[in-house]
Structures are given as C-alpha cells and as structure tokens.
N, C-alpha and C positions, 0 to 999 in steps of 0.2 A: 479714472481714466477710460475704462471699458464703458462707462456710461456716457461720458462724451463722445467716444467713438460711435457708439450706438445712436446718439443724436445726430452726428455727422452722417450716418447711413440713412436716416428718416427725414430729416429736415428738407433735403433737397427735393423730396417727393412733393411737398406742398408749395415750392417757390414758383414753379410755372403758374400755379392758380394765382398766387399773390401778386405776381407780376402783371397778370391779367387784370387784376383789380386796382392796383396802385402805381403801375408802371415801373420806371427805373428806382423809385423810392424803396422798392422791395430789397434793393442791396442793403440798406441800412438794417433790415432785419436779418440778412444773410451775415452781416458783420457781427452779430450778437454773438453766434456760437464761437467763431474763432476768438473773441474776446473772453468768453468763458474758458476756453482752453487756455489762454494767455494768463488770465487770473488764476487758474489752477497751478499753473507752473510757477507763477509768482509765489503763491502761498507755499508751494513745496520746496522753495529756494533753501530755507534753513536746513530741511532734511537732507537735500542733496549735498550742500556745502558740508554738512556733517558726516558725509559718508554713509548716510542710511538711506539709499535711494528707494522711493516709493515703488511697491511692486503689487501688482494684481494679477490673477491668473484664474482661467476657467478652463477646465478640462474639455477638450473639443473632439479629437479624434484619438480615443485612448489606445487603440491597438497599434498606432503608430507613433505614440508618445507626442502627439502634437497638440500644444495648448494655445489658447488665446491669452498669452501672458504679455504684460506690459511693465516695462522697469524703466524708471526715469533716472539714470545715472548722469554725470556732469555733460557728457556729449549729447545725450538725448534730451536733456533740459535744454541746451543752448539751441538745438535745432527746434525743439517745440517752440521756444520763444521767437525764433525766426518765422517758423511756418505759420503760428497763429497771428503773431504781431504784425508781420507784414501782410498777411493774408487779409487781416481786418481792415488795415488801411487801404489795400487795394479794392476790397469791396465797397468801402466808403468812396473812393475814387470813381468806381464804376458808376455810382449814381449820377456823377456829372458827366462822365466820359459818354454815356449812352443816353443822356437827356434827350427827349424827342424821338428816340429810335425805338423800334417795337420788333423788328424782325428777328424771330427766334431767341428773343432775349430771355424768355422764361426758361427755354431749354439751357441756354448759355449760363444763367445764373444758377441753375441747379447743378450743371456740371462742374462749374467753377468751386462750388461750395463742397461737392462730392470730391473734387480733386484735393482741396485742403483737407477733407477727412482722411483720404488715402495717404497723403504725406504724413498727417498726424499719427496715423497707425503704423507707417512705415518706420519712422524715426524712434517710436517708442516700444514696438514689439521686441520680445526677447526670444522669440522662436524664429529660427532662420528659414524654416519652410514658410511660415506665415508672412515673413519679410518678402519672400520671392512672390507671393500672391498680392500683396500690396504694391510691389514693383510693377507687376504687370497691369494691375488696375490703374496705376498713374500713367502708364504707357497708352492705354485705351482712352482714358479720360483727356489726355493731352492731345491725342489725335482729334477728338471732337472739338476741343478748344481752338487748336490751330486751324481747323477747318470750318471755323465759325461763318466766314464768308464763304459758303459752300457753292455759290454761283460763280465764283471766280475760279478759273483754272489753275492759277498759281497757288491759291489756298489749298485746293484738292490735293495738288501735287506735293506740296510741303507737307501737309497733314500725313500723306501716305508714306512719304519719305521718312519722316520721323518715326511713324509707327513701325515701319520695316526695320530700320536700323535698331531702334531700341528693343524692339521684340526679339530680333536675332540675337542681340546681346543678352537679353533676359533668358533665351532659351538655352544658350551657352553657360550661363550662370546658374541655371537649374541644374544642369549636369555636375557643375562644381559643388553646388549645395548637397547633392545627393552622395557624392564622393565623400565629402567633409562630414556629413552627417553619420554616414555608415562608418567611416573610420573612427570617429569621435564616439559613436554610440549613443549620440543625444543630439537633439536639434536646438537645445537651450543655447543662445548666444553667449551668455554669461558663464555657462559651464564650460563651453568649448574655449573662450578665452581664458578661464582660469586653468584648465588643463594643459592649453598650448600643445596640442598633438603635433608631432613632426614625422617626417618620412617622405618617400616618393609619391605615395598617394595624396598626401596633404600638399605636396608641393604642385602637383598636377591640378588639385582642386583650387588651389590660390591662382594658378593662372587663368583658369576658367572664370572664377569669381571676378578677377580684374578684367576680364573682356567685357563682362556685364557692367562693370562700374566704369569702364573708359568709354562705352558706348553711350551710356545714360549721361555722363557729364561731357560728352562731345570733345573727348581727346583723340587726337590723331590716331588711327586713320578714320575715326567716326566724327570728325568734327564738323563736316559739311551740313549736316542736318539742322544745326542750331541757326546758322544764319538764314537758311531757307525758311526757318519757322517764323521769321519776322513778319511773314504774310498774316499772322494772328493779330488781333486787336492788340493794342498796347497794354492794356492791363494784364493779359496773358503773357506777354513778353516780361513784364515786370515781376510777375510772380513765378511763372514757371521757369523762365530762362534766366533769371537773376537770383532769386532767393529760394526757390522750392525744387523743382523737378531736377535741374542740372545739379543740385547739391546732393541728390540722392547717391549718386556714385561717388561724390567726394565723401559723403557721410559713410559709405561702406569702406572706402580706403582709410578714413580716420579710425573707424571702428576696428579694422584688423591690423593697422600698422604697428601699434605699440607692442603687439605680441608677434605678428609673423613678418615684420620688415626684415629680420635677420634671415629669412628664408633665402636660398640662393637665387630663386627666380623672381624676387619682389623687386628689389632696388633696379635691376637692369631695365625692367619693363616700365615701372613707375616713373624713374628718373628721366630715363632717355625719351620716352614719350611726352612726358610733362614738359620738359625743356623745349623739344622740337615744337610742339602745339603753341607754348608760349610766344616762341620767336616768329614762327609762321604765321599766326593770327595777328600778331602785333604789326608785322609788315603789311598784311592785307588790310588792316583798319586804316592805315595811312593812305591807301588807294580809293577808299570809298567816299561817295559824296552823299550819301543818304544818311541821316543823323542815327537812324535806327541800326542801320547796318554797321556803322562805326562802333556803336555800342555792341552790337552782336558779336563782331570779331573781337572786340575788347573783352567780352564776356568769355570767349574761347581761350583767349591768352590769359586771362586771370584765372580760369579753371586749370589750365596747365599749371600756373604758379601754385595754385592751392594743392594740386596733386603732387607737386614736387616737395613743397613744405611739410604737408601733412603725412605724406607717404614716406618720408625720410625715415621716420620711426624712431627719433631720440627725444629725449625729454624736453630740451629746448626748443627743438622745431615743432613738437607738439603744442607746446604753449603758444608759441608764436602763430602756429597754423590756426588755432581756435580763434585767435584775435583777427587774422586774415579772413576767416570764414565769417565772422560777424561784421567786420568792416565791408566786405564785398556785398553782402546782403542789403546793407544799409545804402551805400553810395550808388550801387548799380541799379537798384529798384528805383531810388530816387531820380536818377538820370533817365531812365526809361519813362517815368511818369511826366517828367518835364517834356520829354519829346512828344508824349501823348498829347499834352497841352497845346504845345506848338502845332502839331498836326491837326488837332481839332479846331483850333482857332484860325489856322491859315491854309489847311487842306494840302500842305506840302511838308516835306522833309528834306528837300534838296538845298544843300548849303549854298548853292549858286542862286538860289532864289530868296535867300534870307539876308537881310542887311539891316543893320542898325536896331535890331529887336532888343538889344541889351538895355539901351537907353530908354525905350518905352516900357520895359517890364523889369524894372530894377529888383524887385523882390525876388522874381523867379531866377533872374540872372545871379543875384547874391547867393542864393542857396545852391545853385547849379555850380557856382564857383567853389562853395564849400564841399559839395560831393566830389568834384573833381580833385580838389585838394586832398581829400581823403584817399582818393583812387592812386595819386602819384606819390602820396606820403609826405605831407607838410603838416608841420606841428601847428596847432594842437589836436588833430584829428586822431581817431582810433586807427585809420590807415598809417599814419606815421609811426605809432606804437608797434603795430604788427610788422610793418616793413622793417623797422630797426631791429626788432626781435628775430626775425627771419635771417637778415643779413649777418647778424652776429652770430647766430647758431651755426650757419653755413660757413661762415669765414672760420670758425673755431674748428669745424670738421676738416675744411680744406687745409688749414695750416698744420693740422695733425697728420696729413698725408692721406686722407681717404681719397681714393679715386673717384668715388660717386659723390662725394663732398666737394670736390674741385669742380666737377661737372655742373652740379646743382648750383654752387655759389656762382660760377661764370654764367650759367643760364639765367638765374635770377636777375644778376646785374644788367645783362643785356636786355632782358624783358623789362626791367623796370625802366630803361632808356626809351624803350618802344612805348610803354605805357604812359610816361610823360609826354611823349611826342603825340600820340593820338588822343590824349586827354587835352592838350592845348589845341589839337585841331578840332575837338568837338566845341570847346568853348568859342574858338574863332568862327567856326562854321554857323553855330546857333545865334550868337549874340554880336559879333563884331560888324563894324560898317565895312563892307567890301570895296575894293577898287577894281576898275576894269583895266583892259590892257593897256590903256593909255595912262594909267595911274589916277584916274579921276574916280570920286567917290561914286558908287552905284546908289541909285535912288533908294530912300529908306522904304522898308517894307512896312506898310501900315498895319499896326497891331491892335486889334480889338481886346480890351481887357476882358479876361475870363472871369467867372464867378469865383468869389474868394474860397469857396468850398472846394473848387476844382484844384486849388494850389495846395489845399492843407495837406495832404498825404505826402507829396514830394518835399514840403517844407519841413514836415516833422521828421521824415526819414534822414534828411540832410542835417538837421539839427542834432540828431541823435548821434551823428558821427563825432560831433564836437563834445558832446556830453559824455559819450563812451570814452573819448580821450582821456578827459579829466578824472574818469572813473577807472584808469587803468590800474591802480593799486588793488582796487576791489575786484576787478576783473582777474587780476593775477590770483587772488586767493580763491575765486570761483573756479577758475580753469585748472587749478593745480590738481584737483582731484583726478582729472583726466591725463594731465601731463606726467604725473608720478607713476602712471602705469607703465610707462614706457622706460626703456634702460637709459642710464646716463651717457651722454655723448662725450666728446672729447674736452669740453670746457672744464676748468678746474673747479668752478664754482657753478650752482644752478642758477639760471637766468630767471629775471623777474620782469614783468611787464610794468613799465613806468613811463610817464610822459617826458621825463628828462633823465638820462643817464650820464649827462656830461659830453664832453667832446672826445667821444670813442671813435674808433675806426669805421664802425658801421654808419655813423652820422655823416663822416665826409664821403663815404661811398654813396650814400643816399642823396646827399646834396649834389654829387658829381652826376649821378644819373639824371637828376632833375634838369641840371644845366645843359648836359649833352643832348636830352630829349628836347629841349627848347630849340638847340641847334638844328637838331634833326627835323623838327617840325618846320623851321623856317626855311631849310633848303628845300623839302619836299613841297612846301606851299608855293614857293617862287618858281619851282621847276614844273609845278603841275604834274607831278609823278603819276602816272596811271599804267605804266608798261607791265606786263604780265612777266613773272619769273619764269613760268612753264608755259608750254603751248596749250595745255589743257588744264582743267580744275578737277577737284575731287568729285564735284557734282557730275562732270563729264564721264568720270571713271563709273560713278554710281549708275549713271543712265546706260552705260555700254554694258555693264554687268546685268542690268535688268533685260536690256534688249537680247543679250546672249541667253539668258535663261528662258526668255520668251521663245526664241528659235529652238533651243533644245527641246523645250516641252512640246513644240509643234512637230519636231522631228520623232520624239518618242511616241506622241500620241498618233502620229500617221502610221507608224510601225505597228503600234499594239491595238489601236481602235481603227480597224479597217472597215467598219459599217456592216459587217456581216454577221447576223445573228447566229447562223450555224457555227462560224468559226468561234464566236465567244462561247457558245454552249459546248461545242466540242472540246475547247481548251480545258474548261471546267470539269467536263467528265473524264477527260484524260488524266488531269491532275488527281482527281478523285479515285480512280481505278489504280493508278500507280502508288499514291499514298497509301490508300487503305489496304491494297493488295500487298504491299511491302510489310505493313504492320501485321496483316494477318499471317503471311509466310514466315515472319520472324518470330511469331509466337512460339513458344516452346511445346505448348499443349493446347489442345482444342477440347472442349467439352461440349457435346451437342445431345440434347434429349428431344426426340422426335416423335410426335404422335401423327397418326394418320389423320385423325379429326378428333375435335372436342364435342361438336353438335352435328346432328345430321344435315343441318342447314348448310353447313361449310361444304358438303358434298354436292349440293344442288348449286349454291351461289359461287363458289370458285371456279368450277368451269365455265360458267356463264362470263365472269370477269375476265378469264383468260382469253376465251374467244373473242369478246369485245375488244380486248387490247390488241389481239393479233389482226382482227379486221380493221381496226383504227389505223394500223401500220399501212394497210392496203388501201385505204380510202382515197379517193381522188377529189372529193368536194371537202371544203374546209368545214362547212356545218356538219356534215356526216361525221367527220372526224371528232368534232367537239362533242357531239351527241355520243358517240361510242365511248369517248373518254369518260363523259358523265356517267355511262352505264357502269363503269367500273367503280366510280365513287358510290353510286347507288348500291352496288353489291357491297361495299363497305357499311353502308347503313344496315343491311340486313345482318352483317357479321356483329356489328355493335349491338344491335337490338336483341340478338339472340344470345349474346354473351354478357348480358347483365349491365350494360352501358347504355340506358335510355337517353341520357344527356347527351352522350357522343353521338348517338344515332340522330336525335333531333337536330343538333348542330350541324352535323355532316349533311343531312338532306337539305337544310336551309343554305348552307354554303354552297353545296352544289347547284342549287337552283339559282342562287344569285350569280354565281360564276357563270352558268350558262347563258342568263341574261346579258352579262357583261360582254361575253364573247360574240353573242348575237348582235349586240349593239356595234362592236368593232368590226365584225364581218361585214356589215353593210357597206364599208368603205373601201373593202379590199376585194381583190379578184375572187369569185365563187370557187374556182377551181385551182387545186394546188399545181404549182409549176407553170401556171399560164404565161407568166412573164419570164420567170427564172426557174429553169428545170433544176432539180436536184442532181447534185454531182456526187460521185464515189458511193453510190447505194450500198455497195458490198461493205466498204469501210464503215458505213453509218451503221449497218445492221451488226457488224461485228462489235463496234463500240457500244451500241445499246445493249447488246447480250452480255458483254462484259460488265457494264455498269448495273444491269439486273442481278447478275451472279454475284457480283461483289457486294451489293446491297443485301441479298438474301444470306450470304456468308456472314456479314456483319450481324444481322438480325439473329442468326442461329448462334452465334458466339456470344454476343451481348446478352441474350435471354437465358443463356446456359451458363453464364460465368458467375452468377451471383453465389456468393459463400455464406452470407448472413441474412437473416430475415429482413425483408425491405421495411422501410418506415412507413410505407404505404399501409401496412396492416393496422396501424394505429390511428389512421386517418379518420375512420368512422367515429371512434372514440374522441379524438381531438376535435373533430368538427362539432360535435354536440357540446363538448365541455367549454371550448374556447369560442366558436363560433355561433353556438346555440342553433345550430341548423341540422337537418338530417340529410340534406343533399350533400354528399361528400364533394363533388365536384365543384358546385357553386361556392361552397364555403372555402374551398381550396383557393379558388379564383379570386374572391374578394376579401378574404382574411388570412388564411394561413400562408398564401403565396401571393399576396396582394401586390408585392413590388413587381413580380413577374408580369402580372396583369397591367401595371402602370407602364412598364415598358412596351408591352404589346399595343396599349392605347396609343402610345407616342409613335410606334411604327405605322399603326392604321392612319393616324393623322398625316404623317409624312407620305404615305402612299396616296391618300386623297389629294393632298397638295401637289405631289408629283403628277398625278394623272391630270388634275385640272391644269396645271401649269403647261402642260404639254398642248392641250387642247384650246385654252383660253390663251391665244398667241399674244395679244397685245396687252391684256390686263388679266387680273385675277379676279377682279369684283363680280359678286353675283348680281347680274343685271336683271334678273327675271321679275323682281319687284316692279320694274318699270315695263317689262314686257307685257305683264298681266294688268297693267293700270286700266286699260280699256274694259277689262271684264267687270261685271257687277259686283258690288260688295257682297259679304257673306249674306247678310240680311236680304238682298235682292235677288240672290241666286235662285232662279225657279226653272221650271222645265219649259219656259216659253223660249222660242227661238231668239237669236240675236239678230239685230239689224244695225247697219251703219247710219249714224246721224252726224250732224254738224259738231255735235258734242263728243262724239267717239261711239263705241259699239255699246249698244243697249238693248235689253230684252224687249221683244215686240209686246204691244198692248194686248188686251184681252181677245182681240179678234183673230181667229184661225192661226194657221201655220203649223208646221210639224213639230211634234214635242220633242224636246231635248232632255235626254236623260243625265248628260254630263254637260257642264258649261263649255269646256274646252273642246268637246267633241265637234261642235258646230264650225271649228275652224281647221278640221281635218278634211282632206279632199274626199269628196262623196264615194270614190271607189275604194278608199282605205277605210271606210267607216264600217262598223259592225254594230247594228242596234242591239243584237242579242248580247254582245259583248258588254256594250254600254249598261244594259239593265243589270246584267250579273255583278260587274263592278260596283254599280250604284248600290245594290242590295248587300253586297258583301263586305265592302270597303270598311265601313264603321264596325262591323263584327269582328274583323280581322284585327283592327286597332284594339278593340277590347280584349281580344285573346292575346295580343302582344303584351298589353298591361298585365293581364292575368299571369303570363309566364314570367314577367319581371318580377311581381310581387310574391309568386308562389314558389320561385325557383329556389328560396332558401331551404325548403323542405321537400319540394317535388321537382321532377324534371322541369328545366327551364332556366330562368336567370336573364340577366341583363343582356348578354350577348344573344341568346336565342330569341328572347323578346324583341330586341332591335332589329335582327334580321327578319322577323314576321312582320313588323311594322314597315320594314324596307320593302318586303314583298308586296305589301299593300300599295306603296307608292308606286312599285313596278307596274302593278295592275292599272292604276290610273294612267300612267304614261301610255302603255300599251293600247288602252282603250281610247284615250282622248288626246294623245300627242303631247307636245312640249307645253302648251298652254293649259292643258288640264293638270299636268305636273305643277306648274306654277299656281293654280288654283288650290290644288291639294296641299302644297306646303309653301304658302307665300312668306318665305323667311329665307335668310342666306345661310347655305349650308356650313360655311365657316363658323357662324354664330353657334350652331348646334355642337360643331366640333370642339369649339373653345369653351362653351359652357360645360360641356360633358368633361371635358379634362380638367377645367377648373374645380368642378365638384370633386373629381377624384383626387386632385392635388390638396384640396382643403381638407378631405378625409385623412391624408397624410400629415398635414401640417397642424391641424387644430389639436390633436392629442398632446403636441409638445407643450401647449400652454397650460396643460393640467398635469405636467410632469410624466406624462405616459410616452410610450415609444410610437414612432410614426405608425399609422395605419392600424392602431389599436382599436378595437371595436368596443362598444359599450352596450349593455342589454337592459332594456326596460320592459316591464310588464305591469299590467294594471287590470282590474275589473271594472269595465265600463257599462253603463246602462244600454240597453238594446244589444250592443255588440258583444257583451259578455267579456270573457278573458281575452286581452290583447297582448301580444308579445311583439317588441320591436328591437332590431338590431341596427346599430348605426352603420353597418357594412351595407346595409340596404342601399343607402345613400351613395355608396361607392358604385353600387350596381346600376343606380340611376344613371351615374355618370357614364358607365359602359353603354348603357341603352342609348343614351343621347349621341354618344360617338359613332356608334355603329348606325344609327338612323343617318347621321350627318354623313358618314362615309357613303352609304347606299345613295342618298340624295346627291352628293357630289358627283357620284360615278354616273348617275343618270343625267344630271344637268350638263355634265362635260361629254361623256361618250354618246349621250342621247340628245338632249335638247340643243346644246352648242352645236353638234355635228350637224343636226337638222338645219339649224340656222345657216351654218356655213354652206352646206349644200345648196339652200334655196338661194342665197347671195351668189354662189357660183354658177346659177342659171340651171341647176339640174331639175328644178321644178317648172313644168310647163304650164301649170294651171294655178290660178290663184287659190291661196290658202283658205282665204275668208269665204264662207259660203253666206250669202246674203239672200234671205227669204223674200 
C-alpha cells in the first residue's frame, strides 16, 4: 500500500510530459495506477473478510508518534474499491472527453491522478494526523481541478469558494484532532476506536471533527459550494463530487459512528443537519433546468441521506449505510458521465433545449434509466437493497420510541420522495420528447453518435449497480466486519442485505415514496415551479460574509497600517522596551560581570563608534547619516579582528560595504536632506525612546552574558568542527555542517529579501530583462577596447580605424560627464583578480577565514565595481544571466545537500569526507559540505546582483523613461 501511495506521488510528475507527446491518450497510462490499486484491494479481499486487515507502517515523526501507517479494514477496503475503480474509469473517460483539447491538459491529468492518490492515502491511513494532511491535500487539488477553466470567472470563483469552505472546515477539524489525540494519548485511529475514550474533551473534539466532515461532504450550512463546483469539467464532477472527495466527510462519519454515535453531541448534529440537507437540496433539484445542477443538488441531498444512515450508529444502519455508499458512487458517477457525453456532443445541458434524445441514443438512455432506478430504489439494483435496509433499520428505531429514530425515518421517507421526483425530472429532461405551451411536440434535437469508448465508463458503472444488487448476499458477508463494530439497535434480529426480503413494511414504504415522487414530479413539471422559498440563497450569505470580512480588513488595516515608518518603528521599540523592561525588573536577581576593557583597541575604537553614532543623530543629510552609521559598523570590524574573530571581521566589513552601496542606490531617488518634505515631529519623545531602547539592549546584554551557569557548548566546537566537519575554521564548519539547518533558513530569508526588493521595483513584472537589454552589445569573443558605433544591425565595435579606446564595453553608454577613465581602467584590471580572490575564500574557508558567504560578498563587490564604473549596461555584460537563476541554483544545491544523504540512510545535511593522494596535486581532502558552501556562494551573488539590478539598473531605466535624463545615454563615436 505504501508502495502504491509512493507511485501515486511520483507518476503525476511525468504525465504533463506524456500528454505533450501522445495527447489525451495519456489518460490510458494514468488509469493504470488506479487499476493497480484496485487489483491490490481485490487481492486483499480474503484477508479483509477474515478479519485480518493488511497493515503497513513506516515510522515518520517519532517524537510526535506520527507514522505513515496504512490499514485496510472493511470500510477502508470499500472506499479503496470506489476510489480506485471509479477513478480508473474516469481516467479512461477523460481520454474521450478531452479528445482534441490541449489547454492545460497535462497539468489537469497530473492533478487528477494526484487527487486519486491523496484519496487513496486518506481512506487507508491509520494515523489521524496524517489523515488531516491528506484531507487538506485533497482540498488544494480539488481547487485546481474545479478551476481548470481558469479563464472563466465562474470557474475561478467556484474553485476559491470550494477551497475556502473545505479548508475552513479542515482547520476546525485539525483542532478537534489535536484535542482527541492529546486526550487519547495516540494518533492511531484503530487504537482510538478500540479504546473509545469519553469525556467533555472528547465530546468537544467530536463536534469539531464533524464540522470538518460536514464541510467536506457539503452538508448544510456548507452545502452551497458543491453546486457551484459544477463549473469544473464533467469528469471532475463525476469523480470528486460523486465518488471521491465528498465521500471523505461521509467516510469520517462512518469511521467514527460505530464508536462515538452514543456521544451526546453526535446524533443531534448529524441527524438534524443530514435530514435538513436532504430535504432542502431535494426541493432545489426540482427547480433546476441544467442537468448537471440537477445532479449536483441531488448529490447534496444524497449526502444528507448518507450522513443520516451511516451516522445513526447502529449495526443495521451501518450495514445499510455501506450499501448506500457503494450504490451512490456507482449511479451518481454514471449519471454525471452521461451528462458529460450530452454536453460534449450537443454543447448544452439545458433541459429546455433537449428533446427526443432518448430515441436516438437508446444505449445511453437505457443505462441512464438503470442508474436512476438504483438512485430511487427499484429492484434489482443495489440502490433497492440499500434503501430497503435503511428504511427497515430506521423504522425499527422509530417504533422502539427513539426520538432521533423517528426524525431520521421521517426525513429519509420524505427525502426518498424528492429523490424519486428529481430522478424522474432528470430522465424527462435528458431523454423525453418535450411539448411546448400549445402541447405540440418540440422539434427533436439532432444527436451525433459519440464514439463507443465515450460511453464505456457510464455503461460499466450503471451495469455494476445491477450486478451489485444480485451480489447482495456476498456484500452482506463483506460488510458485516464493519457493521458488527456498531452496537445492536432496536431490531430483534440482525438485519441482512438481500435482493428480496418479501412483502415487508419497508418495501411498501419504498414503493409509496416512488409513487408519490412521480406525482410530485408531474405536478412540478406542469406548473413549471421555479419560485424561491427564501429571498436569498446560501451563496448570497457566503458572498455577504466575504464582503464583510473584506470591509473589516480594510478598517483594521487603515487603523494599524498608517503608512508612517516612524510610527511602525516606534511601536516596535515601545513594545520592546515594555516587554524586555518588565522581564528585567521582574527578575529576582541580576548578575553582572563588567570589565573596563579586554584589549587596548577597545579604548580607541569604542569612543569613535560612540561619537559617530551621536553625530549621525544630528546629521541633516541622508548620505552623511549613512556614512556615520557605517563608521560604527567598521568599528565592530576592528573589535572582531582584535578579539580573535577574523571570519566575523571579514564578513562584517563586506556586509557594511554592500549595505553602504545599497543605501547609496536608494538615496539617489529620495531627497538629499532629512526633513525636506516631512519634518521630524516629537524630537524629544524620539530621543527618549531611542535612549530607552539603547539602555534596555545594554541591560539585556549584561544580564544575558552574565547569566551562564554551565560551560557553553561552544567550547567543544573546535573539536567537533575537526572531528565531524573535517575543518579548522570553526565558524564556517558550524555554518555549513554543525548548524546547517540554520544556514538553510537564512538562505531562504535572503531569497525572500531579494524577491521582495525586486518585486517593489519591477512594478509590472519580475522577469530579469537584462539579457534583452544587453543584446546589442558584442558577444564575449568580440568584446574589445574599440569604441561602439550604431549601425543598421545594432551596436557594434568600430573597425580598426581610430577612435577613443574603451576599457569597459558598457562604459561607452554612460554619459560623458559621468565617465571616469581611471575608474574604468582600475575596474578592468582588478575585476578578474577579485573574482579569483572570492573563489579562494570560498574553497579555503573550511580551514581558513572565508567561506561561501564571504566569497559571495567579495564577488558581489566585483559586480558593484563594474556597475559603478560602467552603468547598467556594464552590469549586464559582467553578469549576463538572471539573478533568479543564481538564487534558485544556489538554494537547490543547498537543498540537495540536505536530501541526498537520506538516500544512503544518513540524516539530512550529513557531510562525507574523501581524501586521496593525486599526482601533481599531492594529498587532497574534500568534504561534501563544500557543495553546501557553493550553494551559499551562489545565493549571495544572486542577492547582490538582484539588488544591483533592481535598486540600480532598473531605477536607472525608470528614471530615464520618466524624462530625468536630458542627454542620450549612447555615445556614438
């Protein structure tokens, strides 16, 4: 089972490629995997029936006791047959439904197969936490499937609506799962059901679990999302909304009902909401004129019926409920697929536009009649067997005086009447010859015969409803393993599934519902009933709630996000001082060990840093303030260097330099003087707050550094760095090996920062367009010191005759007054040397000061030099690649270093050490953590390049387009 689940996870990855090669025929390949799952379930049938369910487990998150465990008991076995069997037929059907279509078909096939895999895992998992994970995966995948026609606003709205409703229910359900798991002390479903915990915590957890189940299965008040989801392609409706996704909630109810139906909160919720949903949706189905929406509201009604019968929680209702579960999956998916055939052939589903189709399509009409017969409960279908069993069980409960038995029986009888009525309406709307207002026959709709393969899936599903009816005794034996877990009901003898029980009361009740249903259909068809019962719908309520949330968010945002950076920073500082100050003053004792100084350098550097900080506060020009702040950072460089931390000193000076460059790039676009447009307010309050923050931070530093009571683990870092990381540079080994996960998180933050900066500057797109910008420049082989000239073919270097020499290619496109020949010469001489130095720092950093971060910053400084000397075109020539590619490749290398060790049974980010004696090179040592450092190196270069191209080159371009440049940028000799 775990192997099949893994195949469901991997196979969708190749389907888009396969669809691109063979088109819709790729669905045949996609159907193979569900067929394998179906075959496995069939092979496991003897073990399931013998009460020895197959069980597989893989320890996943040991500290939390979460396992990838899969258990195929009777209920899981039946759901597996439905999920895989119907899934395989839907895949085959898709080959014909999407014939000749190609838009997003590869993505659709992959998502549909992945959804089948998620449902396969959901119904088989024996871990409640993992069940929630599969639950949410199905919500996300259903969102993608419902929104397949993403160019249609209705599809997008329906997909979002389904996602919001089911995800909200899933989040509520997650809270219930946490409560139940904590109370039971385990997340194993079989263990929880065996121990059957009780108490107020369990009751509360059950209510929350039912919210998730009801939202997933479209039970009132969450019913409205399913009819809206009919905007999806018909195969999606047949699979998700008839056989699979909506069954997830019913599955959860069926899973818990045999044990927890006796809880005081269970039946009032399940029975009342199930009955109301059954009746409300049944009435609505009689008003619809779209065949698909008739089935949609019919599905909602049937889901209410399933919730009532399976949720009642007695042995007889459990037995009948499983039969209903099977019959509904068969007849409803068959009917949806029939509607898909009609829609594909005629491009309409409106019953007013269909007339006389039944005579022209006798095979399709015949099997549609069979499917509807199963839906309304006509012998010899499985629907008849299930309906008779449910009526008998609920009638026994009602006669025994059970209040909820009376409600359930009355609700099912009335619901069955409506089911028969909208079943007849469907057949009449799809296949009958209609008459107009003058009682004359409407012209027959011309019917083009579909390919025989197109009808295969609905014909098989409808036929199975009859086959399953004759197999009722065998199904009784198969389903007994599940039903026997529930307590006995009011019946004197246990019920059995059979095709014929004789002329018992339930039979007459069933026949009566069909007869009354026919009358209801006739009356509504003649009256053309379409009046609303209420002046609003559930969808209107949903939209009103969304609008209310949007207005509330605007009000909240307007109150908290005032657009003032000083307010934001001041709020953060006030909270910091209040929180940390409270913690400091609440401490029972402080210990502070103070030294006047550790090295004489501190006596020289510290006063300079303090003076620079004070002068920065009084600075009136932005650039002056930035430089003075950088002076404090450079003072830290001196302190690190003289305190035995050369790595920190090297990194600090590089970070300060890059930060200064970034500030300089930003300062070009804002006023030079502080307060030029908006003067600072409340200077005294700001000064007091700043002093309070500084004093609080100093106190925290004193207390934190003096609070240690045991030896720090860092004392062992030199030894661990050499033994585990095979490196002598403790800082670098810690970053890429001992604390590699921290570095992984920091890389993610850097990528997010680069993306955030770029998204603010690249207003209309995020694509790196500099490959097109530098296209007129000569290729690398042709880059010479000859000046550029404009020709009909573009910008090219001048021929051998005369002209001023160009040291940098892009420098010729800088305005003459902004060029510096000396700077161009220096940059041309030093650039490659600096790149070599950065590579040296990268590879030497494992044993000497340096590493990927420092090396990347040095390489970034080389790019800064090229940009400063030659402008944005020179930057494009220096790095003719997308910064996003560097960021992505670097992060991918880092992730690979974490994932690859798993394939050899090691922990993530485990490094391996190789050494060898090579000719010429001598003794060579290599640690795989160096690869991780290369990823860091590329990410840092990508970050610097992204900053330069967004804050530098893109700002230059926007300024030029805005008319700030008065002279042409290109200089032609």
